[in-house]
C-alpha angles and dihedrals in degrees: 000000000000093000091048090051091048090052092048090050092050091049090052093048091048089050092051091052099041101033090237134058119252120267091219135023089237088073088069092069097059137066112266126203117205129211091273091059093252116143124210137163164349085220092197129017092223137352106255121238120238118267120276111289091017130098110296094233135039118243115234125189121178136188100198092184093057094032093233130130143174127213117192145163136171143196143129089044091299134101134196123203127175143230 
């Protein structure tokens, strides 16, 4: 759950800087320049892998118009979904 929370936090910080949430988690690992010409990031050094015996990658779905997103992963008969 800690990795999922870190991802959700980075998505929120990216959104605050850019005025819209990212369309893909990979955008969190690069420098982003907003409409005012201000650069920030990377927001994470790397995208974490899922825990052992879970899916290797986190699933990210974003509705950039509404500004909402879901980050999830599952394994060992358990699933985590944020927010």
